[in-house]
N, C-alpha and C positions, 0 to 999 in steps of 0.2 A: 340419293344425294344430288344436290344441284351441281352441275358440271359447267364450267366456263371455259371457252376457248377464245382468248383475247387475240384480236388481230392487230393490235398496236405493234409498230415496228416497220420492217422493211417490205415495201411492195415494189411493183414495177409500174412505171407511168410513161405515156408518150402522147404527143399530139395526134389527133385523129388522122388516120391514113398515112402516117409515117411508118417506116419499117423498124426503126431502132427504138427499143424500150430503154429507159434509164431507171436508175434506182431512185426510189421515193420513200418518204417517211410518213407514217400515219400514226396519230393525228398529224395533219399538216395541210398543205395547200399547193396548188399548181405553182404559184409564184415562188414559194419557198423551194420547191423542188427544182425549178428552172434556175434559180440563183445558185443552188448547191451544185448543179451540174455545170455551171459557167455559161449557161445559155441566156441568162438575163442579168443585167447589172442591178445594183441596189437602186430601187426606184426612188429612194430618198436623196440620192446624190445628184446634185445639180438638177437637170430636168429629166431624170430617169423615169419619171411618171409617164412620159409620153411613150416610151418603148413598152412599158408594162401594159398600158392601155390598149396598145395594138395587139399584144399577145393575148389579151383577155377576149379578143374577138374570135378566137379559135376554140375548137372543142378538144377535150382531153380525156384519156382513158387510164383507169387504174386496174390492175389485176393482181391477184395473189392465189397461189396454190397452197393447199393444206391437206393434211391427212385426217380423215375422220376415223377414230379408233372404235373398237367394239364397245368400249365403255360409254362413249358418247352416243353411238347409235342405239344403245340399249335403252336410252331415255324414252319416256312415253311422249314427250313433246320437246322439239328442238326449235328454238327461236333465233332468228337473226335480228339483233338489236343494234340499230344505228342511232347514236345519240346526236349526230349532227352531220347532214349532207348539204354542202353548199354548191348549188341550189337545184339546178335542173339535172336530175340524176336518173339514169336508166341502169337498173340492177339486173345482172344475169348470174345464175348459178348453174355451173356445169353446162353452159351454153344455152340454158333455158331462160326466157324472160321471167323475172320475178316480180318487178314493180317499177313504176316511174314515180319520182317525187319532185315536188316543185316549191319546197318551203324550207328555208335554212333554219327556221326557228323551232321546227317540230322534231320530236324524236319518233322513230318508226320502228315497229316490231313486226316481223313477218314469220309465219309458220313455215319452216323448211324441212319438216320432219320427213316428208315423202320425197324430197328432192335430193337429199344427201345419199351418197353411195359409199360402200366400204373402200378404204384406200384413199387415193388422190382425188381431190375436188378442186374446183377453180371458181373463185368469185371475181366477178368483172363488173366494174362500175364506170359508166361513161358520164361525162359532165358537158352540157351544152353551155354556150355563151350567154350569161345573164345580161351582159352589156348589149349584145345584138338583140336579144329578146325584148329588153326594155325599150330600145330605140325603135324597133319595128312596131311594137304595140302602140307606142306614143305617136308614131307617124300615122298608123292606120286608124287609131281610135284615141285621140288625145284626151286625157283627164288632167285637170289642173294639178300642178305641183310646183313647189318653189324652184326657181332656176338660179338662185344666187350660189354660184359655185357648183351647182348640181346638174347632172345629166337628166333630161326629161325621161319620164316613164318609170322612175324608181318605185312609184306607187302601184304599178301593175305587176309586180313580182314580190313574193315574200322573201326578201333578202334585206340585210341591214342597209338602211337607206344611205347612211354616211359613206358607204363604199362607192356610191355614184357621185361623190363630191359633196361638200357643204362649204360654208364660208370659213371653215377651219380645217377641212379635211380634203385630201386629193381624191381624184377619180382613180380608184384602185379596186375594181370589182373582181377580186380573187375568187377562186372556186376550189372545191376538193372535199376530202373526208376530214372535216375540221374538229370533230370530236370522236370519242371512242366508238369502236365497232367490234362486235363479239358475237359468238354463239353461246346460247344459254340452253343447257339440257335439263329437263325436269322429269322426275319420276313421281307418280302418284298425285302431285299437286304443286301449286306455286302461290306465292302471295301476290295478289293483283294490286292491293293498295293497303296502306296503313295511314289512318287520319286521326290526329289528336286534337281535341278541343279542351279548353280550360274553363273551369268555373271557379272564381275566387269568392269565397264566402266572407261575410262580414267578421267572423271570428278569426279570420286569417288563414284558415285551411284552404287548400287548392284541390279541387276534384278534377281529375283527368278522365275524359271519355275516349277510349282507344277503340276506334272502328276498324275492324279487320275484314278485308275482302279477299277471298281465296278462290282459286280455280281448282277443282279436284277432278281427277280421272280414275278414282277408285272408290269403292264402297266401304273399304276398310277403315278402321278408326284412325282419324287424323286429328291432331291436337295443335293448338296455338299456345305457346308458352310466352307469357308477357312478363318482362323484367324491367324494373326501374331502378337505376343506380343514381345515388346522389352525387353532387359535385365532387365529393371526396372519394368516390368509388364505392361507398357503402351500398349494399343492396337494401333497398327500401320496400320492394314489392316483388314477389314472384308467384305467379299462378299459372295453371294450365287449364285450357278450355277446349271442349270438343268442337270440331268444325264440321259443318255439313254442306259446305259449298255456298251457303248464304251469308249475308253480312253478320258479323259477330261484334258486339260492343262489350268492352271490358272496362269497368270503372276502377280507377286507382286513386286512393286518397293520400295526399301528402300533408301530414299533420303540422309539421313545422317547416314551411317552405322558405328557401332562400331566394328572394326575388331578384330578377334581372333588371338592371338599370341602364340607361344610356350613359355614355361617357360624361363624367363630371357630376353625376347624380348618385352614384353608388357603384357597386361591383357587378360583374357579369358571370355569376355562377351558372353552369350548365348541367343539366341532367341528361343521362343517356337512357333512352327507351329502346329496348330490344324486343322484337317479336320474332319468335322462331316457330316454323311449321314443322311439326314432328310426325313421323309415321308411327304405325302400331308398335314396331320394335324399338322406337325411341330414336331412329335415325333422323338426321336433319334433312328436311326436304327443301327448305328455303328459309331465308332470314332477312330481316330488315332492321337497321339501326338508325335512330334519329337522335340528334342532340337538340334538346329544347331548353328554352329559358321560361321560367314561370313569371308572367307579367300580364298586366292588362294594358292595352293601348286603345284609346278612344280619341275621337276628334270632336272637340266641343264647338258647336255652332249655335250660339244663342244671341237673341237681340240684346243690344246694350246701347249706351249713349252715343257710340260711334258707328253704329250700323249693326253688323252681325259678326260675332267673334269667329275665329278660325285658328284653333290651337290644338296641338298634340298633347294629350294628357297620358302620362305613363304612371301606372300604379297610383292614380289619383292626383299626381303632381303635374301641373302645367309646365311644359318644357318649351323654352325659347329655342326654336330650331336654328342651329348654327352650322353652316357647312357650305357646300358647293354642288354644282352639277357634275356628275361623273360621266365621262364619255369612254369609248373603247381605248384601251391603252396602246393599241397598235393597229395600223391598217393591214399589217401582215399578222394574222392571228397566231400563227405558229411561233412567233417571237414572244408571245405572252407567256409568262411563267408564274407559278404561285409565289415565287420569291419576289418578283417585281410587284405583284399585287400586294403582298404583305408589306413591302416597303412603302407603298403609296398609302395604304391604310394606316400605317404607323405615322406617316407624315400628317395625316389628318388628325389623328388623336393628339399628336404633339402640338398641333395648332388649335386644340380645344374644340374640334368639330364634334357634333353629336348626331349629324344627319348628312346623308348623301342622297341626291336625286339621280336615279338611273334614267337617263333621257330616252325618249321614245323613238329616236331615229337610229338606234343602234341594234343590239341584240340582248337577250337575257344573259347576264354573266354566268359563269360556271359555278358549281357548288362551292368552290374554294373561296369565292368572293363573299358569298353570304356567310360561310363559316367564319371568315375573318371578321366580318361585321358583327357577328354574334360575340366573338371573343373580345373584340375591342370596344364594343359598345356604340356602334354607329347605326342609328336608325336608317332604314332604307325607304325612301319614296320611290316606288317602282311604277314607272310608266309602262303601259302596253305599247307595242311596237308600231306606232303610227305617228307621223310627224309632218306638218307643214304641207299637206296634200289633201286632196279629195279622193274618196274611194268608192268604187261602184260595187254595190252589194248584189252581185249575181249569186245564184244558188251555190255554185262551186266555190266562190270566194267566201261566202258566208260560212259554209261548212269548214273550209280550210282554216280561217282565223279562229273559229270556235274551238277546233281541235288544238291549234297552236296555243291558244290561251289556256285551255284545260291542261295541256301537257305541262306547262311551265307553272301554273298556279299550284298544281299538285306537287311538283318538284320543290317549290320554294316555300310553301305556306307554313311549314313547321318552324321556320327560323324565327328566333326571338327578335331579330333586327327588323323584321318586316313590319312597316308601319302603315302602309297605304298602297292600294292599287289605283292607278290613275289611267283613264281611257286613252288619252292621246296628248300630244304636244301641239298647242296653238291652233287647233282646228276650229273649235267653237269661236274663238276670237277672230280667226280669219273669215269665217262666215258672216260675222257681224261688221267688221271694220276693214278688212283687206279688200283690195281690187282683184277679184277673181270671177270667172264665169259662174254665176250663181243660178244654176238651173233647179227647177222644182224637184226633179228626180234625184239629183245629187244631194240636195238639202234634206229630202226625206230619207235618203240612204244614210246620211250622217246621223239622224235621229235613230234610225233602226240599229245602226252599228254601235254607237256609243252610249245610247240611253236605253236600249232594249236587249240586244243580243249579248254584248260583252258583260254588262252588269249581271245578266242572268247566269252566265257561265261562271263568273267569279263567285256569285252567291251560292251557286250549287256546290262548288268545290272548296270554298273558303268563306263561309258565312260570318266568321268572327273578325274579319279584317275589313276596314273601311274602304269603300270604293268612291273615288272622286271622279266625276264625269270627264273632266278635261283639265288641262293646265295651259293658261289660266281659265278659271271659271268662277262664277258666283252661284252655281248650283244647277246649271243646265238650262235647257230650253231657250238658248240664245238670249238670255236675260242679262245684258251688260256684263259679258264674261270677264272684262278686265276692270271691274268696279273696285276702286280702292277701299271701299267701306265693307266689302264682303268677299269671302273666299280668298283665292290667291291671285297674284298679280305678276305679270312679266312687264318690267319697266325698262324701256329702251329710249326714252327721251334724252337721257344722257347717253352719249355715244351715237346711236343711229340718228337721233334727233338733233344732234350737235349742241344740245343745251349745256351750259356750264355745270360742272359736277356739284356746284353749290345748290343746284335745283333738286338734288336728292332730298334736301331738308325742307322742301316745299310740299313733299308727298308723304303722308302718313298712312301706310298700308296696313292691312290686317296680317298679310304673310306675303312676302316678296320671294317668289320661287325662281325668278330669273332676272338678272341685271348684270351688266358686265362691261369691261373696258379692255382694250387690247394693249399689248406691248411686244417688244422683240425678245427673243430668248437670249440666254447667256452667249457671250462671244464664242466660247468653246463649242457650243451647240451650232452656231452659225458656221464655224470653221469645219464642222463635221460634214456639211453638205455643200460647201463652196470651195472654189479655188481662190487664190489671192485676188485675181482680177474681178471676181464676182462680188467682192465685199463692199458693196454700196447698196443701200436699201432700194434704190431705183434701178438696179441692174436687172437684166432679164432673169437670172437665176433667183435672186432675192425676191423678185415679184412673183416667180413661180411658186415660192414658199410663202406667199401671202395671198390666200385664196379669196379674200373679200376685196372686190374691186375698188372700194373707196377707202379702205382702212388706213393705208399709208398717209393719205391726206388728212384723215381725222386725227391720227397720232400727232402729225405735225401741228395741226390746229390747236389741239389741246395743249401740246408742249409749249407753244408760244404763249399761251395764257399764263403759264406758271414760271417758265424757266428761260434763261438765255440759250441761244443756239449752241449746242455742243461742238467741240473742236474736231471730233473724229467719230468713226463707227462705234468704237468701244464706249465712248461717252454718250453717244446717242442711245445705244442700248440701255445703258445705266439710267439715263434720264427718262426714257420711255417707261421703264419699270417703276420709277418713282411716281410718275403721273398716274399710272394704273393703280398703284397702292394707295395714293392719296384719294383717288376717285372712290374707290370701293370703301375705304375707311369713312369718308364723309357719309355715305348712305348707312353703313352698318351701325356706326356709333349713334347716329340719329335715331334709328329704329330701336336700338337697345335702350336708348335714353327714354323711350316711350314704351317700355315693356308693359304688357297688359293690353295696350291697344294693338301694337304690332307684336306678332309672336313667331316670326321666322324670317330669316334671310339666308338664301341659298344662291350664292353668286355663280355667274357663268364665267369660266368653267374651271374645274379642278386641274385637269390634265390634258395632255396632247396625245394624238394618235400618230404623229410624225413630227420631225423637227421643223418648226415653222413659227411665224408670227401669229399670235392668237390671243385669246382672252384668258388663257390658263394662268394659274399661280404656281404650277410646277411644270417644267417643260418636259419634252419627250424623254430625255435621259435622266429624269428624276431631279434635276437641279431646281432648287427653290429660287423663285423670283422674289423681288422685293415684296410683292403682294402676299406671298405666303408667310413671310416674317411679320408683315403687318397684321395678317389674320391671326397669328399667334398672339398678338397684343390686343386687337379689337374683339376677339372672341374669348379672351381671358374670363374665367368665371367671375372674378371681381375686376371690373374695368372702370377706370376714371377717364372721362372724356370731356371735351370742351365744346360748347356751342357759342361761336363768336359772331357778333354783328358789329361792324365798325370797331369801336374801342370798348364795347360791352362784352363781357365774357361770363358765361354761366358754366360752372364745373359740376358735372354729374357723376354720380356713383351708381353703377349697376351691379347688382348682386344676383347672379344665377344660382348661387348655392343654396341648399335647402336648410341653412341655418344662418342667423344674422351674423354680421361681421363688424367689428369695432376697429377704428383706426384713426390716424391723423391724416387729414387732407390739408396739405401744405402748398404754398405757392411762393414764387419769387418773380418780380419784374426785374429783368436784367438788361444790360446793354450788350453790344456785340463783343465786348471784351469779357463778358459774363460777370461784370460787377453788379452787385445786388442794389437796385434802386428802391425797391419796396418789397415787403414780404409779409406773410401772415399764415395762419392756419386755424383749423377748426377740428376738434375731436368729434367724430361722427359715428353713429350706429347705422349701418346699412341693413335694412330689413331683408329677410330672405325672399328670394324670388321677386325682387322689386327693384325699382330705380328711384333715385331721389336727386335733388339739386341743392346741396348744402351751401354752395358758395356762388354769389353773384358779384362780379367785380366791374367797376366802371372807371376807365381811364380817360374819359373825355374831359378836355380842359387841362389835362396833365401832360399830354404828349403832343409836341408840335409835329407838323408834317415831317420835318427832317428827323426828329426823334423816333417817329414810327418806323423809319427805315433802318434804325439802329437798335431797336428794343424788341425783346421777345418775352413771353410769359412761359414759365416752366411750372408744372404742377405734378404732384405725385401723391400716392396713398401709401402710408406706412402702417403696418399692423401693430398690434400691442408689443411685439418684440422688436420693433424698429425696422423690420425688413420692408423694402419697397416692393409692392406687389404690382403696381401699375403706375405709368407716368405718361406725360405728354408735353407737347410744345405748341404754342400759338405764336404765329407771326401776324403782324397787323398790316402787312403789305404782301403781295406776291413774292415768292422766293427770288425772282429775278430782280426785284427792286431792293432787296435787303442788302445792306452794305457789309458783306462778309469781309473779315480780315483774314490774312493768312493763318490758318488754324494750327499749323505745325502738328498734325496728328502723328503720334508715334505709339509704340507698343512694346511691352515686355512679355516674353513667353516663358512659361514654366510647364513642365511635364508632370502629370499626376499618373496614377496607376491606370486610369481609364479614359483620360482626356488631355488635351492641351489647353492650358489656361492662358488667355490673352488678356493682359491688363492694358487697356487703351485709354489715352488721355490726350488733351489738346491744350494749346496756349491761348486760344480764343474760341468763341462759340463756333462749333463745327456742325454743319447740317448734313444729315443722311450719311453718316459714316458707314462705309462698306468695308467688310473684312472678307477677302476671298483668298483662295489658293490658286496659284498660277497654272499648275498642271492637274492637281488632284482635286477630286470633288469631295465635299464635306458639308455638314449641316451644323451651323453655329447655334448656340443657345439664344442669341439675338443678333440682329443685323440691321443695317440701314437705320442707325440710331442718331439721335441728336446728343451732342456732348457739350457741357459747360466746362469752361477752362478750370483746371485745377481739381476736377471731380472725376477721377478715373472710374472706368466701368470694367467689370470682369466678364469676359465672354468665353464660353467653353466650347471646344470642338471635340465631341466624343470620338474616341478612336474607332469604335465600331460603326461610325457613319462616314469614315473615310473610304474612298474608293480603292486605295492602296495603303498598306502600312507605311508610316513615316517615322524617322527618327526625329529627335528634337532639332538637330541641326537642319535636316531637310525641311521640317515644318517652318522653321524661321526663315529659311531661304525662299520658300514659296509664298509666304504670307504677303499680301498686298493690301495696303490701306488707301482709301481715297475718300473724298467728300465732295459736296457740291462745289466747293471752291475750285476743284481741279478740272472742272469740265471745260473751262475756257482755254 
């Protein structure tokens, strides 16, 4: 029988050479333990990052004593398994050196059979300072890496790069035992690997090839029992096969498969595959369980009239990728929980995402992340862990990253959500277009690393998943890596290039995997890390929570193009989020209008790792910004959107659903009192997986300059049952020039069994109506909406999305309404 001794729980920790040990928690980290003991303040409060950074310059030790009982010691093989050591670790067992590790991203397994003794044993792990190591290596032998918010040298140690700072992340290079650690005892044999490949037949059947690799220490009969359970738990297959210590492949046929689909395209049924290693007497020696989805995922790259296509095809259906870039959910990894991750994944599916890109400057998420993406239908674009830096391919580094990649490919590859492996973030682009020291040696090292070594590792361990050389890339070889007509693009002329966000509509990409726009987080979030005297965006503390040196100026620049200057910090936060939402909407709607040419938009970024100004659509505490509500609208499976130029307006209908949709596309030209000046409509059939333009309107010669400042166009799509599925508004001048009247927005609130229903209305046109709760957090069914006078809208606040339960009276008391009119 396999025996597991889990070392999660209470350990002892101290700074090296100190006398006093303190209680520590594993999995966890040095920073978490120092905070728990009161020896470090919260680094997120005010400028607490500086204290944490100095504490990161020291070395720390962990120890734990444990009893090895007779049952464990009777095992043929006893392994110490370390799922995550961050980063420079020295391991001793019973005072004897066991190993030294230097890679946060790897898992390590050590044979300790001969090192354990009966009774009391002691495991001791010391951690060196990754910050000092990086700084020293960078001083002695500098290799180029980005320095925007980052500490030099992060590319010379295998640790999550964002921990050394980024233009959205603080310098918080934590350390410790950050994932599980345990002893595993085996008798007779163990499973070394289980690998499943799929073959989808034209007739609809799916063949699974289950490759089983075992390590055996006995000549007695050992069997592998393979069981496949259907999504409903029904046993579809069960067989036993003799093992000899060599690879064994078992074929399993699924005659009537239930296919796995991305969010918005179908359901996400999951099968459970169990492999059990059995001894001669039928005793269980080891077992492995995998939850898999039956699907095909390919990436279509074919020449066409616009260059070369780049699209994800699932089960033969081309999918327009809708989503964002995912970054770590915390700078202190011990604060990450499966519950937080599930809430974030739910937030994605509620906004109609079908893909997340896991960015290459972070770490490979834990198993729970991929399990949730499987369950909720989010495809995963998975970067390997290299970003915005050059890397020197020494023999030791090459071996280290090859093992790191193999460890994680083997761990992740069975997940239905996995759509793509990508070599790096922005490094091919950097070699072609950025200013960096471009030596011949480092250039050839790039080719070796990303076009030879890593693709070979991925192909060996996961030959069925597409490998993309870099992001952005047009196919490798330094061949125009950010070419809009091929591959994927990172587009930053809007924001970093300070071009107006209307420039999004001048660029028709095949797949935009990065583009973004900053805003400030919710006022409650700002209050969490400030004192009252800090609450000015140019204060010392607020600027410490803005890690891009030019971003505050850019926010103000773009704000001035659209809006009047707001009266206070709360209004400034609100308006900054409106600018962000409008900018990203402009790009996404245009690319969706051109579905078929462009087949993906992943904006930067989904979430935050600490409370700060950033490009996120959901802030550190899970509060939706205006952008995330806008994403719920512009990523809607059926989306109507406008493309306006002066007084000419085209209304588009984009249908991402796998079946056609029929409905009424209607419009009204209204004045600022919401009186209808003109109106019309057309019954339209929107073809499946396509976009069309059924309406073209031209108001030239009809609206004077002064009327342009008082008129707006409202449009919407009604299905055959009369339900409005999508809507929008067009102004003919910037919002700051529109002559808003006092809208007198008010609301009635009713309570239902599972939500609070807010019926909101106005007496005149109201722009960007926001509904929030003063103390409690919640998620509304819609928000930051435009209201026409006399046409109430119903907004739901689900009770299960409230941070604390509220009575009807308490909800009414906390509800706050405002619109653009209120910022002055």
